[in-house]
C-alpha positions as CSV (number, residue, x, y, z in Angstrom):
1,M,79.3,74.7,106.5
2,S,82.9,75.3,107.4
3,K,83.7,78.9,109.1
4,M,86.0,81.1,106.8
5,N,89.2,82.7,108.4
6,I,89.0,86.3,107.4
7,V,92.7,87.4,106.8
8,T,93.3,91.0,108.4
9,P,94.5,93.4,107.4
10,N,92.5,92.7,104.1
11,L,93.4,93.6,100.5
12,D,91.6,97.0,101.0
13,Q,94.0,97.5,103.7
14,L,97.1,96.6,102.2
15,T,96.8,98.1,98.6
16,P,97.3,101.5,99.2
17,L,100.9,101.0,100.3
18,V,102.4,99.3,97.5
19,D,102.1,100.4,93.7
20,S,99.8,97.4,92.3
21,R,98.7,94.0,93.9
22,Y,101.5,92.2,92.1
23,T,103.8,93.8,94.1
24,L,102.3,93.1,97.5
25,V,102.2,89.3,96.2
26,T,105.7,89.6,95.4
27,L,106.6,91.2,98.3
28,A,104.6,89.1,101.0
29,A,105.8,85.7,99.4
30,K,109.3,86.8,99.7
31,R,109.0,87.9,103.0
32,A,106.7,84.4,104.0
33,R,110.1,82.6,102.3
34,D,112.2,84.6,104.8
35,I,110.2,83.7,107.5
36,M,110.1,80.0,107.0
37,D,113.2,79.7,106.0
38,K,114.1,81.2,109.7
39,S,116.7,84.2,108.2
40,H,114.9,86.8,109.1
41,P,112.7,86.8,112.6
42,V,109.0,87.9,112.3
43,T,108.9,91.5,113.5
44,A,105.4,91.7,114.1
45,K,103.4,90.5,117.2
46,R,102.2,87.1,115.6
47,T,98.4,86.6,115.7
48,S,98.7,83.7,113.3
49,T,100.8,80.7,112.7
50,R,100.7,81.2,108.9
51,D,103.6,82.5,107.4
52,V,102.2,85.0,104.9
53,T,99.3,86.5,107.4
54,N,102.6,87.2,109.5
55,A,104.3,88.8,106.9
56,M,100.9,91.0,105.7
57,E,101.0,92.0,108.9
58,E,104.4,93.3,108.7
59,I,103.8,95.1,105.7
60,Y,101.0,96.5,107.2
61,E,102.9,97.7,110.1
62,G,105.2,99.6,107.6
63,K,107.9,97.1,109.1
64,I,108.6,95.5,105.3
65,T,109.0,97.8,102.6
66,Y,110.3,97.5,98.6
67,K,112.4,99.7,96.7
68,R,111.4,99.5,93.1
69,L,114.0,99.2,90.7
70,T,114.2,98.7,86.9
71,S,115.1,94.8,86.8
72,G,112.8,94.0,89.6
73,I,112.1,94.4,93.4
74,K,114.7,94.4,95.9
């Protein structure tokens, strides 16, 4: 049986920080793409080699935020 990796912070810790899970997924994906493109360096202490995990840690630490617009997320 393989060992399952648990992502920290978990969904229960992240959902209160945003207005919906869709917003969380979109925010994490956009930030992960920035990290992969090296357009903006990681601001959180790296605990993972996975860009999505690093993005979620930054969201949890309050280093990545969003502004709700009528036309989408910026």
